[in-house]
N, C-alpha and C positions, 0 to 999 in steps of 0.2 A: 873545748874548741867548738865554735858554732859552724853552721853550714857555709858561711861566707869565708871563714878562715880555712876551711877544707878546700874551697875553690882556689883561694890564694895559693895554698900549698901545692895543689895540682898544677896550676899555671906556672909557678916558679920551678917546679920539677920539669915541666915540659920545655920551658925556656929559661935555663939557668943563668943566662946573661942579663936577665931582667928582674928588677924588684917590682913586685905587684902589691897593690893595696886597694882598698875600697873606702869610699866616703859615704856614710849615710846622709841622705838629704831630708830635711824636715818638710819641705814644701814641694819641691819639684817631682815630676814623674819622669822616668822611673825613680824609685826611692834610693837606689844605690848607684853611685858613680864608680866605675872601675878605672883604675889608673896603673900605668907602668912606666918605668924609666930604666935605662941601662945602668947597671951597677958601676960601670966605669965613667959615668957622667957624660958620655958622648950623646948628642942628640937632645931632642925635646921629650917632655912627658907626653904620653899617649893617654887619652881619656876616651871611655866608651860607655854606652848605656847598658851594656850587659857583659857578662863574663865571656859569652860566646863571641860577641863582637870584638872584645879585647883580644881574644885568642886569634881571631882572623887578622887583626891588625899586627899582632906579633908575628904571625906566620908570614905576612907580607913583608915584614922588616928583616926576616931571616934570609941571608943569601942562599941560593940553591946549591 
């Protein structure tokens, strides 16, 4: 398991309703695109430039 897979595992643990993955990019900066979508298929896919940014987006999507 690489460092990115560990981050995916942590994010999915913290937000179990969401499927999280990353996409390595060959040309763009930053080199990794972070993505998430709800397991139930409701809503759109969220994309972020960092795992921390994705975590903030997921927190914003979670009802209080």
